[in-house]
All heavy atoms as atom14 arrays in JSON, in Angstrom:
{
  "sequence": "MKTDDLYLGYYLHLVQDICYRHFVYDKYKWNPMIPGNVEKLHKDYSIIKIYVATR",
  "atom14_mask": [
    [1, 1, 1, 1, 1, 1, 1, 1, 0, 0, 0, 0, 0, 0],
    [1, 1, 1, 1, 1, 1, 1, 1, 1, 0, 0, 0, 0, 0],
    [1, 1, 1, 1, 1, 1, 1, 0, 0, 0, 0, 0, 0, 0],
    [1, 1, 1, 1, 1, 1, 1, 1, 0, 0, 0, 0, 0, 0],
    [1, 1, 1, 1, 1, 1, 1, 1, 0, 0, 0, 0, 0, 0],
    [1, 1, 1, 1, 1, 1, 1, 1, 0, 0, 0, 0, 0, 0],
    [1, 1, 1, 1, 1, 1, 1, 1, 1, 1, 1, 1, 0, 0],
    [1, 1, 1, 1, 1, 1, 1, 1, 0, 0, 0, 0, 0, 0],
    [1, 1, 1, 1, 0, 0, 0, 0, 0, 0, 0, 0, 0, 0],
    [1, 1, 1, 1, 1, 1, 1, 1, 1, 1, 1, 1, 0, 0],
    [1, 1, 1, 1, 1, 1, 1, 1, 1, 1, 1, 1, 0, 0],
    [1, 1, 1, 1, 1, 1, 1, 1, 0, 0, 0, 0, 0, 0],
    [1, 1, 1, 1, 1, 1, 1, 1, 1, 1, 0, 0, 0, 0],
    [1, 1, 1, 1, 1, 1, 1, 1, 0, 0, 0, 0, 0, 0],
    [1, 1, 1, 1, 1, 1, 1, 0, 0, 0, 0, 0, 0, 0],
    [1, 1, 1, 1, 1, 1, 1, 1, 1, 0, 0, 0, 0, 0],
    [1, 1, 1, 1, 1, 1, 1, 1, 0, 0, 0, 0, 0, 0],
    [1, 1, 1, 1, 1, 1, 1, 1, 0, 0, 0, 0, 0, 0],
    [1, 1, 1, 1, 1, 1, 0, 0, 0, 0, 0, 0, 0, 0],
    [1, 1, 1, 1, 1, 1, 1, 1, 1, 1, 1, 1, 0, 0],
    [1, 1, 1, 1, 1, 1, 1, 1, 1, 1, 1, 0, 0, 0],
    [1, 1, 1, 1, 1, 1, 1, 1, 1, 1, 0, 0, 0, 0],
    [1, 1, 1, 1, 1, 1, 1, 1, 1, 1, 1, 0, 0, 0],
    [1, 1, 1, 1, 1, 1, 1, 0, 0, 0, 0, 0, 0, 0],
    [1, 1, 1, 1, 1, 1, 1, 1, 1, 1, 1, 1, 0, 0],
    [1, 1, 1, 1, 1, 1, 1, 1, 0, 0, 0, 0, 0, 0],
    [1, 1, 1, 1, 1, 1, 1, 1, 1, 0, 0, 0, 0, 0],
    [1, 1, 1, 1, 1, 1, 1, 1, 1, 1, 1, 1, 0, 0],
    [1, 1, 1, 1, 1, 1, 1, 1, 1, 0, 0, 0, 0, 0],
    [1, 1, 1, 1, 1, 1, 1, 1, 1, 1, 1, 1, 1, 1],
    [1, 1, 1, 1, 1, 1, 1, 1, 0, 0, 0, 0, 0, 0],
    [1, 1, 1, 1, 1, 1, 1, 0, 0, 0, 0, 0, 0, 0],
    [1, 1, 1, 1, 1, 1, 1, 1, 0, 0, 0, 0, 0, 0],
    [1, 1, 1, 1, 1, 1, 1, 1, 0, 0, 0, 0, 0, 0],
    [1, 1, 1, 1, 1, 1, 1, 0, 0, 0, 0, 0, 0, 0],
    [1, 1, 1, 1, 0, 0, 0, 0, 0, 0, 0, 0, 0, 0],
    [1, 1, 1, 1, 1, 1, 1, 1, 0, 0, 0, 0, 0, 0],
    [1, 1, 1, 1, 1, 1, 1, 0, 0, 0, 0, 0, 0, 0],
    [1, 1, 1, 1, 1, 1, 1, 1, 1, 0, 0, 0, 0, 0],
    [1, 1, 1, 1, 1, 1, 1, 1, 1, 0, 0, 0, 0, 0],
    [1, 1, 1, 1, 1, 1, 1, 1, 0, 0, 0, 0, 0, 0],
    [1, 1, 1, 1, 1, 1, 1, 1, 1, 1, 0, 0, 0, 0],
    [1, 1, 1, 1, 1, 1, 1, 1, 1, 0, 0, 0, 0, 0],
    [1, 1, 1, 1, 1, 1, 1, 1, 0, 0, 0, 0, 0, 0],
    [1, 1, 1, 1, 1, 1, 1, 1, 1, 1, 1, 1, 0, 0],
    [1, 1, 1, 1, 1, 1, 0, 0, 0, 0, 0, 0, 0, 0],
    [1, 1, 1, 1, 1, 1, 1, 1, 0, 0, 0, 0, 0, 0],
    [1, 1, 1, 1, 1, 1, 1, 1, 0, 0, 0, 0, 0, 0],
    [1, 1, 1, 1, 1, 1, 1, 1, 1, 0, 0, 0, 0, 0],
    [1, 1, 1, 1, 1, 1, 1, 1, 0, 0, 0, 0, 0, 0],
    [1, 1, 1, 1, 1, 1, 1, 1, 1, 1, 1, 1, 0, 0],
    [1, 1, 1, 1, 1, 1, 1, 0, 0, 0, 0, 0, 0, 0],
    [1, 1, 1, 1, 1, 0, 0, 0, 0, 0, 0, 0, 0, 0],
    [1, 1, 1, 1, 1, 1, 1, 0, 0, 0, 0, 0, 0, 0],
    [1, 1, 1, 1, 1, 1, 1, 1, 1, 1, 1, 0, 0, 0]
  ],
  "atom14_positions": [
    [[-36.45, 40.42, 57.03], [-37.64, 39.79, 56.57], [-38.11, 38.73, 57.56], [-39.31, 38.58, 57.74], [-37.38, 39.13, 55.18], [-38.64, 38.5, 54.63], [-38.44, 37.81, 53.02], [-38.11, 36.12, 53.39], [0.0, 0.0, 0.0], [0.0, 0.0, 0.0], [0.0, 0.0, 0.0], [0.0, 0.0, 0.0], [0.0, 0.0, 0.0], [0.0, 0.0, 0.0]],
    [[-37.23, 38.04, 58.18], [-37.62, 36.97, 59.12], [-38.36, 37.5, 60.34], [-39.1, 36.78, 60.95], [-36.4, 36.22, 59.59], [-35.76, 35.38, 58.49], [-34.54, 34.62, 59.04], [-33.91, 33.79, 57.97], [-32.76, 33.07, 58.46], [0.0, 0.0, 0.0], [0.0, 0.0, 0.0], [0.0, 0.0, 0.0], [0.0, 0.0, 0.0], [0.0, 0.0, 0.0]],
    [[-38.16, 38.78, 60.65], [-38.81, 39.31, 61.87], [-39.96, 40.28, 61.57], [-40.62, 40.76, 62.44], [-37.76, 40.07, 62.75], [-37.2, 41.12, 61.96], [-36.68, 39.11, 63.18], [0.0, 0.0, 0.0], [0.0, 0.0, 0.0], [0.0, 0.0, 0.0], [0.0, 0.0, 0.0], [0.0, 0.0, 0.0], [0.0, 0.0, 0.0], [0.0, 0.0, 0.0]],
    [[-40.22, 40.55, 60.28], [-41.29, 41.49, 59.91], [-42.43, 40.7, 59.27], [-42.32, 40.13, 58.2], [-40.73, 42.52, 58.93], [-41.72, 43.64, 58.68], [-42.93, 43.4, 58.64], [-41.26, 44.79, 58.51], [0.0, 0.0, 0.0], [0.0, 0.0, 0.0], [0.0, 0.0, 0.0], [0.0, 0.0, 0.0], [0.0, 0.0, 0.0], [0.0, 0.0, 0.0]],
    [[-43.53, 40.62, 60.0], [-44.7, 39.85, 59.51], [-45.22, 40.35, 58.17], [-45.69, 39.53, 57.35], [-45.83, 39.92, 60.53], [-45.48, 39.17, 61.8], [-44.56, 38.33, 61.77], [-46.14, 39.41, 62.83], [0.0, 0.0, 0.0], [0.0, 0.0, 0.0], [0.0, 0.0, 0.0], [0.0, 0.0, 0.0], [0.0, 0.0, 0.0], [0.0, 0.0, 0.0]],
    [[-45.15, 41.64, 57.92], [-45.64, 42.18, 56.65], [-44.85, 41.6, 55.48], [-45.4, 41.1, 54.5], [-45.58, 43.68, 56.64], [-46.02, 44.32, 55.33], [-47.52, 44.05, 55.05], [-45.75, 45.83, 55.37], [0.0, 0.0, 0.0], [0.0, 0.0, 0.0], [0.0, 0.0, 0.0], [0.0, 0.0, 0.0], [0.0, 0.0, 0.0], [0.0, 0.0, 0.0]],
    [[-43.52, 41.64, 55.55], [-42.68, 41.13, 54.49], [-42.84, 39.6, 54.34], [-42.93, 39.08, 53.27], [-41.19, 41.47, 54.71], [-40.88, 42.91, 54.38], [-40.51, 43.8, 55.35], [-41.0, 43.36, 53.08], [-40.26, 45.11, 55.06], [-40.69, 44.65, 52.76], [-40.34, 45.53, 53.78], [-40.04, 46.85, 53.45], [0.0, 0.0, 0.0], [0.0, 0.0, 0.0]],
    [[-42.91, 38.89, 55.48], [-43.03, 37.47, 55.44], [-44.36, 37.09, 54.76], [-44.41, 36.22, 53.9], [-42.99, 36.88, 56.82], [-43.1, 35.37, 56.93], [-41.96, 34.71, 56.2], [-43.05, 34.96, 58.44], [0.0, 0.0, 0.0], [0.0, 0.0, 0.0], [0.0, 0.0, 0.0], [0.0, 0.0, 0.0], [0.0, 0.0, 0.0], [0.0, 0.0, 0.0]],
    [[-45.43, 37.75, 55.09], [-46.73, 37.51, 54.48], [-46.72, 37.83, 53.01], [-47.3, 37.07, 52.22], [0.0, 0.0, 0.0], [0.0, 0.0, 0.0], [0.0, 0.0, 0.0], [0.0, 0.0, 0.0], [0.0, 0.0, 0.0], [0.0, 0.0, 0.0], [0.0, 0.0, 0.0], [0.0, 0.0, 0.0], [0.0, 0.0, 0.0], [0.0, 0.0, 0.0]],
    [[-46.06, 38.91, 52.65], [-45.99, 39.28, 51.23], [-45.28, 38.23, 50.4], [-45.76, 37.78, 49.38], [-45.25, 40.62, 51.12], [-44.95, 41.04, 49.7], [-45.96, 41.53, 48.9], [-43.68, 40.92, 49.15], [-45.71, 41.91, 47.57], [-43.4, 41.29, 47.88], [-44.43, 41.78, 47.06], [-44.14, 42.15, 45.79], [0.0, 0.0, 0.0], [0.0, 0.0, 0.0]],
    [[-44.12, 37.77, 50.88], [-43.36, 36.77, 50.15], [-44.07, 35.42, 50.14], [-44.0, 34.73, 49.15], [-41.91, 36.67, 50.65], [-41.11, 37.89, 50.22], [-40.7, 38.84, 51.12], [-40.82, 38.08, 48.85], [-39.97, 39.98, 50.69], [-40.1, 39.18, 48.44], [-39.67, 40.11, 49.37], [-38.97, 41.21, 48.93], [0.0, 0.0, 0.0], [0.0, 0.0, 0.0]],
    [[-44.68, 35.05, 51.22], [-45.41, 33.8, 51.24], [-46.61, 33.84, 50.24], [-46.93, 32.85, 49.62], [-45.92, 33.46, 52.64], [-44.87, 32.98, 53.61], [-45.44, 32.8, 55.0], [-44.23, 31.7, 53.1], [0.0, 0.0, 0.0], [0.0, 0.0, 0.0], [0.0, 0.0, 0.0], [0.0, 0.0, 0.0], [0.0, 0.0, 0.0], [0.0, 0.0, 0.0]],
    [[-47.22, 35.02, 50.13], [-48.3, 35.16, 49.11], [-47.76, 34.99, 47.74], [-48.41, 34.34, 46.9], [-48.96, 36.56, 49.29], [-50.11, 36.76, 48.4], [-51.33, 36.24, 48.68], [-50.22, 37.39, 47.22], [-52.15, 36.58, 47.67], [-51.5, 37.28, 46.78], [0.0, 0.0, 0.0], [0.0, 0.0, 0.0], [0.0, 0.0, 0.0], [0.0, 0.0, 0.0]],
    [[-46.59, 35.49, 47.44], [-45.96, 35.3, 46.13], [-45.72, 33.84, 45.85], [-45.95, 33.33, 44.73], [-44.68, 36.09, 45.97], [-44.8, 37.61, 46.02], [-43.43, 38.29, 45.94], [-45.67, 38.11, 44.86], [0.0, 0.0, 0.0], [0.0, 0.0, 0.0], [0.0, 0.0, 0.0], [0.0, 0.0, 0.0], [0.0, 0.0, 0.0], [0.0, 0.0, 0.0]],
    [[-45.22, 33.1, 46.85], [-44.94, 31.68, 46.7], [-46.3, 30.97, 46.45], [-46.38, 30.07, 45.57], [-44.24, 31.12, 47.93], [-44.17, 29.59, 47.91], [-42.86, 31.68, 48.06], [0.0, 0.0, 0.0], [0.0, 0.0, 0.0], [0.0, 0.0, 0.0], [0.0, 0.0, 0.0], [0.0, 0.0, 0.0], [0.0, 0.0, 0.0], [0.0, 0.0, 0.0]],
    [[-47.32, 31.32, 47.18], [-48.63, 30.71, 46.98], [-49.14, 30.96, 45.54], [-49.68, 30.08, 44.92], [-49.63, 31.26, 47.97], [-51.02, 30.69, 47.88], [-51.97, 31.33, 48.87], [-51.66, 32.37, 49.51], [-53.14, 30.75, 49.03], [0.0, 0.0, 0.0], [0.0, 0.0, 0.0], [0.0, 0.0, 0.0], [0.0, 0.0, 0.0], [0.0, 0.0, 0.0]],
    [[-48.92, 32.18, 45.03], [-49.33, 32.48, 43.65], [-48.62, 31.58, 42.66], [-49.22, 31.11, 41.71], [-49.08, 33.92, 43.32], [-50.06, 34.89, 43.93], [-51.1, 34.41, 44.47], [-49.82, 36.11, 43.92], [0.0, 0.0, 0.0], [0.0, 0.0, 0.0], [0.0, 0.0, 0.0], [0.0, 0.0, 0.0], [0.0, 0.0, 0.0], [0.0, 0.0, 0.0]],
    [[-47.32, 31.36, 42.85], [-46.54, 30.52, 41.93], [-47.11, 29.1, 41.96], [-47.29, 28.47, 40.9], [-45.04, 30.55, 42.34], [-44.45, 31.91, 42.0], [-44.27, 29.43, 41.59], [-43.08, 32.14, 42.63], [0.0, 0.0, 0.0], [0.0, 0.0, 0.0], [0.0, 0.0, 0.0], [0.0, 0.0, 0.0], [0.0, 0.0, 0.0], [0.0, 0.0, 0.0]],
    [[-47.36, 28.55, 43.14], [-47.92, 27.21, 43.27], [-49.28, 27.11, 42.63], [-49.57, 26.13, 41.91], [-47.99, 26.8, 44.75], [-46.39, 26.58, 45.55], [0.0, 0.0, 0.0], [0.0, 0.0, 0.0], [0.0, 0.0, 0.0], [0.0, 0.0, 0.0], [0.0, 0.0, 0.0], [0.0, 0.0, 0.0], [0.0, 0.0, 0.0], [0.0, 0.0, 0.0]],
    [[-50.14, 28.09, 42.87], [-51.43, 28.11, 42.26], [-51.4, 28.13, 40.74], [-52.06, 27.37, 40.06], [-52.26, 29.32, 42.78], [-53.61, 29.46, 42.08], [-54.69, 28.71, 42.48], [-53.77, 30.38, 41.03], [-55.92, 28.84, 41.86], [-54.98, 30.52, 40.38], [-56.05, 29.77, 40.79], [-57.27, 29.9, 40.13], [0.0, 0.0, 0.0], [0.0, 0.0, 0.0]],
    [[-50.56, 29.04, 40.21], [-50.45, 29.09, 38.73], [-49.97, 27.77, 38.11], [-50.41, 27.34, 37.07], [-49.55, 30.29, 38.35], [-50.3, 31.57, 38.57], [-49.52, 32.74, 38.03], [-50.26, 33.95, 38.22], [-49.9, 34.95, 39.04], [-48.79, 34.87, 39.73], [-50.67, 36.01, 39.15], [0.0, 0.0, 0.0], [0.0, 0.0, 0.0], [0.0, 0.0, 0.0]],
    [[-48.97, 27.17, 38.79], [-48.44, 25.89, 38.32], [-49.61, 24.84, 38.33], [-49.75, 24.11, 37.32], [-47.29, 25.41, 39.19], [-46.88, 23.98, 38.89], [-46.3, 23.63, 37.71], [-47.03, 22.86, 39.62], [-46.09, 22.28, 37.74], [-46.52, 21.85, 38.88], [0.0, 0.0, 0.0], [0.0, 0.0, 0.0], [0.0, 0.0, 0.0], [0.0, 0.0, 0.0]],
    [[-50.33, 24.8, 39.38], [-51.41, 23.82, 39.51], [-52.51, 24.05, 38.46], [-52.89, 23.13, 37.72], [-52.03, 23.95, 40.9], [-53.2, 23.03, 41.15], [-53.01, 21.67, 41.45], [-54.5, 23.54, 41.1], [-54.07, 20.86, 41.67], [-55.59, 22.69, 41.34], [-55.39, 21.36, 41.59], [0.0, 0.0, 0.0], [0.0, 0.0, 0.0], [0.0, 0.0, 0.0]],
    [[-52.94, 25.28, 38.27], [-54.06, 25.58, 37.37], [-53.6, 25.54, 35.89], [-54.24, 24.92, 35.06], [-54.67, 26.94, 37.74], [-55.67, 27.36, 36.68], [-55.35, 26.83, 39.07], [0.0, 0.0, 0.0], [0.0, 0.0, 0.0], [0.0, 0.0, 0.0], [0.0, 0.0, 0.0], [0.0, 0.0, 0.0], [0.0, 0.0, 0.0], [0.0, 0.0, 0.0]],
    [[-52.53, 26.25, 35.6], [-52.16, 26.42, 34.16], [-51.3, 25.28, 33.64], [-51.47, 24.86, 32.49], [-51.44, 27.76, 33.98], [-52.35, 28.97, 34.23], [-52.16, 29.74, 35.34], [-53.38, 29.25, 33.35], [-52.96, 30.86, 35.54], [-54.2, 30.34, 33.59], [-53.98, 31.11, 34.69], [-54.79, 32.19, 34.93], [0.0, 0.0, 0.0], [0.0, 0.0, 0.0]],
    [[-50.33, 24.83, 34.41], [-49.42, 23.79, 33.92], [-50.0, 22.37, 34.08], [-50.02, 21.59, 33.13], [-48.05, 23.84, 34.64], [-47.34, 25.17, 34.38], [-47.63, 25.79, 33.37], [-46.54, 25.56, 35.28], [0.0, 0.0, 0.0], [0.0, 0.0, 0.0], [0.0, 0.0, 0.0], [0.0, 0.0, 0.0], [0.0, 0.0, 0.0], [0.0, 0.0, 0.0]],
    [[-50.45, 22.07, 35.29], [-50.94, 20.69, 35.52], [-52.27, 20.43, 34.85], [-52.51, 19.36, 34.28], [-51.0, 20.46, 37.05], [-51.39, 19.03, 37.38], [-51.27, 18.76, 38.87], [-51.61, 17.33, 39.16], [-51.5, 16.98, 40.56], [0.0, 0.0, 0.0], [0.0, 0.0, 0.0], [0.0, 0.0, 0.0], [0.0, 0.0, 0.0], [0.0, 0.0, 0.0]],
    [[-53.21, 21.35, 34.99], [-54.56, 21.13, 34.47], [-54.92, 21.87, 33.19], [-55.98, 21.76, 32.67], [-55.61, 21.43, 35.56], [-55.58, 20.35, 36.6], [-54.87, 20.52, 37.77], [-56.21, 19.14, 36.39], [-54.83, 19.51, 38.73], [-56.16, 18.12, 37.31], [-55.47, 18.34, 38.52], [-55.4, 17.33, 39.45], [0.0, 0.0, 0.0], [0.0, 0.0, 0.0]],
    [[-53.94, 22.64, 32.66], [-54.07, 23.31, 31.36], [-55.33, 24.16, 31.28], [-56.0, 24.22, 30.29], [-54.07, 22.29, 30.21], [-52.92, 21.33, 30.23], [-51.59, 22.03, 30.01], [-50.49, 21.0, 29.94], [-49.27, 21.48, 30.38], [0.0, 0.0, 0.0], [0.0, 0.0, 0.0], [0.0, 0.0, 0.0], [0.0, 0.0, 0.0], [0.0, 0.0, 0.0]],
    [[-55.66, 24.87, 32.38], [-56.84, 25.74, 32.37], [-56.58, 26.91, 31.44], [-55.54, 27.51, 31.42], [-57.09, 26.26, 33.81], [-58.35, 27.04, 33.89], [-59.6, 26.55, 33.99], [-58.47, 28.44, 33.98], [-60.53, 27.56, 34.09], [-59.81, 28.75, 34.08], [-57.57, 29.52, 33.93], [-60.31, 30.04, 34.12], [-58.05, 30.82, 34.0], [-59.4, 31.06, 34.14]],
    [[-57.58, 27.2, 30.62], [-57.44, 28.22, 29.6], [-58.47, 29.32, 29.85], [-59.68, 29.1, 29.7], [-57.67, 27.64, 28.22], [-57.42, 28.63, 27.11], [-57.31, 29.82, 27.3], [-57.44, 28.11, 25.9], [0.0, 0.0, 0.0], [0.0, 0.0, 0.0], [0.0, 0.0, 0.0], [0.0, 0.0, 0.0], [0.0, 0.0, 0.0], [0.0, 0.0, 0.0]],
    [[-58.01, 30.53, 30.2], [-58.96, 31.66, 30.48], [-59.6, 32.19, 29.2], [-60.56, 32.96, 29.29], [-58.07, 32.7, 31.12], [-56.71, 32.45, 30.6], [-56.64, 30.96, 30.44], [0.0, 0.0, 0.0], [0.0, 0.0, 0.0], [0.0, 0.0, 0.0], [0.0, 0.0, 0.0], [0.0, 0.0, 0.0], [0.0, 0.0, 0.0], [0.0, 0.0, 0.0]],
    [[-59.14, 31.75, 28.03], [-59.71, 32.27, 26.79], [-60.96, 31.48, 26.36], [-61.69, 31.9, 25.49], [-58.65, 32.16, 25.66], [-57.4, 32.99, 25.97], [-57.75, 34.69, 26.41], [-58.2, 35.35, 24.84], [0.0, 0.0, 0.0], [0.0, 0.0, 0.0], [0.0, 0.0, 0.0], [0.0, 0.0, 0.0], [0.0, 0.0, 0.0], [0.0, 0.0, 0.0]],
    [[-61.21, 30.33, 26.96], [-62.42, 29.57, 26.66], [-63.62, 30.3, 27.29], [-63.61, 30.59, 28.46], [-62.32, 28.15, 27.2], [-61.22, 27.38, 26.48], [-63.68, 27.39, 27.07], [-60.95, 26.01, 27.08], [0.0, 0.0, 0.0], [0.0, 0.0, 0.0], [0.0, 0.0, 0.0], [0.0, 0.0, 0.0], [0.0, 0.0, 0.0], [0.0, 0.0, 0.0]],
    [[-64.65, 30.61, 26.47], [-65.8, 31.33, 27.0], [-66.4, 30.64, 28.19], [-66.63, 29.44, 28.21], [-66.75, 31.33, 25.81], [-65.89, 31.21, 24.58], [-64.75, 30.29, 25.02], [0.0, 0.0, 0.0], [0.0, 0.0, 0.0], [0.0, 0.0, 0.0], [0.0, 0.0, 0.0], [0.0, 0.0, 0.0], [0.0, 0.0, 0.0], [0.0, 0.0, 0.0]],
    [[-66.62, 31.44, 29.24], [-67.28, 30.93, 30.45], [-66.3, 30.53, 31.54], [-66.71, 30.41, 32.67], [0.0, 0.0, 0.0], [0.0, 0.0, 0.0], [0.0, 0.0, 0.0], [0.0, 0.0, 0.0], [0.0, 0.0, 0.0], [0.0, 0.0, 0.0], [0.0, 0.0, 0.0], [0.0, 0.0, 0.0], [0.0, 0.0, 0.0], [0.0, 0.0, 0.0]],
    [[-65.04, 30.27, 31.2], [-64.06, 29.83, 32.23], [-63.81, 30.87, 33.33], [-63.78, 30.54, 34.5], [-62.77, 29.43, 31.59], [-62.7, 27.95, 31.28], [-63.64, 27.21, 31.52], [-61.59, 27.48, 30.76], [0.0, 0.0, 0.0], [0.0, 0.0, 0.0], [0.0, 0.0, 0.0], [0.0, 0.0, 0.0], [0.0, 0.0, 0.0], [0.0, 0.0, 0.0]],
    [[-63.67, 32.12, 32.93], [-63.38, 33.18, 33.93], [-64.59, 33.35, 34.85], [-64.46, 33.5, 36.07], [-62.98, 34.5, 33.24], [-62.88, 35.59, 34.27], [-61.66, 34.32, 32.48], [0.0, 0.0, 0.0], [0.0, 0.0, 0.0], [0.0, 0.0, 0.0], [0.0, 0.0, 0.0], [0.0, 0.0, 0.0], [0.0, 0.0, 0.0], [0.0, 0.0, 0.0]],
    [[-65.79, 33.29, 34.28], [-67.0, 33.44, 35.07], [-67.12, 32.28, 36.07], [-67.52, 32.48, 37.22], [-68.23, 33.49, 34.14], [-68.35, 34.79, 33.35], [-67.45, 34.78, 32.16], [-66.85, 33.77, 31.75], [-67.32, 35.9, 31.53], [0.0, 0.0, 0.0], [0.0, 0.0, 0.0], [0.0, 0.0, 0.0], [0.0, 0.0, 0.0], [0.0, 0.0, 0.0]],
    [[-66.74, 31.06, 35.67], [-66.81, 29.91, 36.56], [-65.83, 30.12, 37.74], [-66.15, 29.78, 38.89], [-66.47, 28.63, 35.81], [-67.51, 28.11, 34.91], [-67.04, 26.85, 34.22], [-67.94, 26.44, 33.12], [-67.43, 25.29, 32.37], [0.0, 0.0, 0.0], [0.0, 0.0, 0.0], [0.0, 0.0, 0.0], [0.0, 0.0, 0.0], [0.0, 0.0, 0.0]],
    [[-64.65, 30.65, 37.42], [-63.66, 30.88, 38.47], [-64.19, 31.92, 39.46], [-64.08, 31.74, 40.66], [-62.37, 31.37, 37.8], [-61.21, 31.65, 38.79], [-60.75, 30.35, 39.45], [-60.04, 32.31, 38.06], [0.0, 0.0, 0.0], [0.0, 0.0, 0.0], [0.0, 0.0, 0.0], [0.0, 0.0, 0.0], [0.0, 0.0, 0.0], [0.0, 0.0, 0.0]],
    [[-64.78, 33.0, 39.01], [-65.32, 33.99, 39.88], [-66.47, 33.47, 40.69], [-66.65, 33.9, 41.84], [-65.7, 35.26, 39.1], [-64.53, 36.05, 38.65], [-63.73, 36.78, 39.47], [-63.98, 36.17, 37.4], [-62.77, 37.35, 38.79], [-62.87, 37.0, 37.56], [0.0, 0.0, 0.0], [0.0, 0.0, 0.0], [0.0, 0.0, 0.0], [0.0, 0.0, 0.0]],
    [[-67.26, 32.59, 40.14], [-68.34, 31.99, 40.89], [-67.77, 31.14, 42.07], [-68.32, 31.13, 43.18], [-69.22, 31.13, 40.03], [-70.43, 30.58, 40.79], [-71.35, 29.8, 39.89], [-72.49, 29.26, 40.74], [-73.34, 28.36, 40.11], [0.0, 0.0, 0.0], [0.0, 0.0, 0.0], [0.0, 0.0, 0.0], [0.0, 0.0, 0.0], [0.0, 0.0, 0.0]],
    [[-66.67, 30.46, 41.82], [-66.02, 29.66, 42.88], [-65.64, 30.55, 44.04], [-65.76, 30.19, 45.19], [-64.79, 28.93, 42.37], [-65.15, 27.75, 41.43], [-66.34, 27.39, 41.41], [-64.26, 27.26, 40.78], [0.0, 0.0, 0.0], [0.0, 0.0, 0.0], [0.0, 0.0, 0.0], [0.0, 0.0, 0.0], [0.0, 0.0, 0.0], [0.0, 0.0, 0.0]],
    [[-65.09, 31.74, 43.75], [-64.72, 32.67, 44.83], [-65.92, 33.11, 45.63], [-65.85, 33.16, 46.86], [-64.04, 33.91, 44.22], [-62.61, 33.67, 43.74], [-62.27, 34.0, 42.43], [-61.66, 33.11, 44.55], [-60.98, 33.77, 41.98], [-60.38, 32.89, 44.12], [-60.03, 33.22, 42.82], [-58.78, 33.01, 42.38], [0.0, 0.0, 0.0], [0.0, 0.0, 0.0]],
    [[-67.03, 33.37, 44.99], [-68.19, 33.81, 45.71], [-68.76, 32.69, 46.6], [-69.33, 32.92, 47.62], [-69.25, 34.36, 44.78], [-69.78, 33.34, 43.96], [0.0, 0.0, 0.0], [0.0, 0.0, 0.0], [0.0, 0.0, 0.0], [0.0, 0.0, 0.0], [0.0, 0.0, 0.0], [0.0, 0.0, 0.0], [0.0, 0.0, 0.0], [0.0, 0.0, 0.0]],
    [[-68.62, 31.44, 46.12], [-69.11, 30.33, 46.91], [-68.24, 30.12, 48.16], [-68.72, 29.92, 49.28], [-69.12, 28.99, 46.08], [-70.21, 29.12, 45.01], [-69.31, 27.77, 46.95], [-70.11, 28.02, 43.95], [0.0, 0.0, 0.0], [0.0, 0.0, 0.0], [0.0, 0.0, 0.0], [0.0, 0.0, 0.0], [0.0, 0.0, 0.0], [0.0, 0.0, 0.0]],
    [[-66.91, 30.18, 47.99], [-65.99, 29.88, 49.1], [-65.84, 31.04, 50.09], [-65.59, 30.81, 51.27], [-64.63, 29.43, 48.59], [-63.88, 28.71, 49.72], [-63.81, 30.57, 48.08], [-62.68, 27.92, 49.29], [0.0, 0.0, 0.0], [0.0, 0.0, 0.0], [0.0, 0.0, 0.0], [0.0, 0.0, 0.0], [0.0, 0.0, 0.0], [0.0, 0.0, 0.0]],
    [[-66.07, 32.27, 49.66], [-65.85, 33.39, 50.57], [-66.83, 33.36, 51.73], [-66.52, 33.78, 52.82], [-65.87, 34.75, 49.82], [-67.26, 35.2, 49.41], [-67.16, 36.55, 48.73], [-68.54, 36.99, 48.28], [-68.49, 38.22, 47.57], [0.0, 0.0, 0.0], [0.0, 0.0, 0.0], [0.0, 0.0, 0.0], [0.0, 0.0, 0.0], [0.0, 0.0, 0.0]],
    [[-68.05, 32.85, 51.53], [-69.0, 32.75, 52.59], [-68.51, 31.77, 53.63], [-68.57, 32.0, 54.82], [-70.4, 32.28, 52.04], [-70.96, 33.41, 51.13], [-71.34, 31.96, 53.15], [-72.14, 32.97, 50.31], [0.0, 0.0, 0.0], [0.0, 0.0, 0.0], [0.0, 0.0, 0.0], [0.0, 0.0, 0.0], [0.0, 0.0, 0.0], [0.0, 0.0, 0.0]],
    [[-67.97, 30.63, 53.19], [-67.4, 29.61, 54.1], [-66.26, 30.2, 54.88], [-66.15, 30.03, 56.1], [-66.98, 28.39, 53.32], [-66.3, 27.34, 54.16], [-67.05, 26.49, 54.96], [-64.91, 27.25, 54.17], [-66.4, 25.55, 55.76], [-64.29, 26.29, 54.95], [-65.04, 25.44, 55.74], [-64.45, 24.53, 56.52], [0.0, 0.0, 0.0], [0.0, 0.0, 0.0]],
    [[-65.35, 30.86, 54.22], [-64.16, 31.42, 54.88], [-64.55, 32.51, 55.86], [-64.03, 32.57, 56.98], [-63.16, 31.93, 53.83], [-62.01, 32.69, 54.48], [-62.6, 30.83, 53.0], [0.0, 0.0, 0.0], [0.0, 0.0, 0.0], [0.0, 0.0, 0.0], [0.0, 0.0, 0.0], [0.0, 0.0, 0.0], [0.0, 0.0, 0.0], [0.0, 0.0, 0.0]],
    [[-65.47, 33.33, 55.5], [-65.88, 34.47, 56.36], [-66.57, 33.99, 57.67], [-66.5, 34.68, 58.69], [-66.8, 35.42, 55.6], [0.0, 0.0, 0.0], [0.0, 0.0, 0.0], [0.0, 0.0, 0.0], [0.0, 0.0, 0.0], [0.0, 0.0, 0.0], [0.0, 0.0, 0.0], [0.0, 0.0, 0.0], [0.0, 0.0, 0.0], [0.0, 0.0, 0.0]],
    [[-67.24, 32.85, 57.6], [-67.93, 32.4, 58.82], [-67.1, 31.44, 59.69], [-67.56, 31.02, 60.72], [-69.24, 31.62, 58.39], [-68.86, 30.53, 57.55], [-70.18, 32.54, 57.7], [0.0, 0.0, 0.0], [0.0, 0.0, 0.0], [0.0, 0.0, 0.0], [0.0, 0.0, 0.0], [0.0, 0.0, 0.0], [0.0, 0.0, 0.0], [0.0, 0.0, 0.0]],
    [[-65.88, 31.21, 59.33], [-65.02, 30.36, 60.14], [-64.09, 31.18, 60.95], [-63.62, 32.13, 60.83], [-64.2, 29.42, 59.28], [-65.04, 28.45, 58.47], [-65.82, 27.5, 59.37], [-66.66, 26.59, 58.59], [-67.96, 26.62, 58.59], [-68.63, 27.48, 59.26], [-68.65, 25.75, 57.92], [0.0, 0.0, 0.0], [0.0, 0.0, 0.0], [0.0, 0.0, 0.0]]
  ]
}
């Protein structure tokens, strides 16, 4: 794993997912069942993807 970029990237992505879920669900108690919350999250992705793609 230490020498294979694919495996390293895969496992780092899993760690990032764990940190994100802790931040969103545990720390800030975000609830996807509240109407409009999922749509707001998807709008955030569309806003930031333009910035990331041009950098």
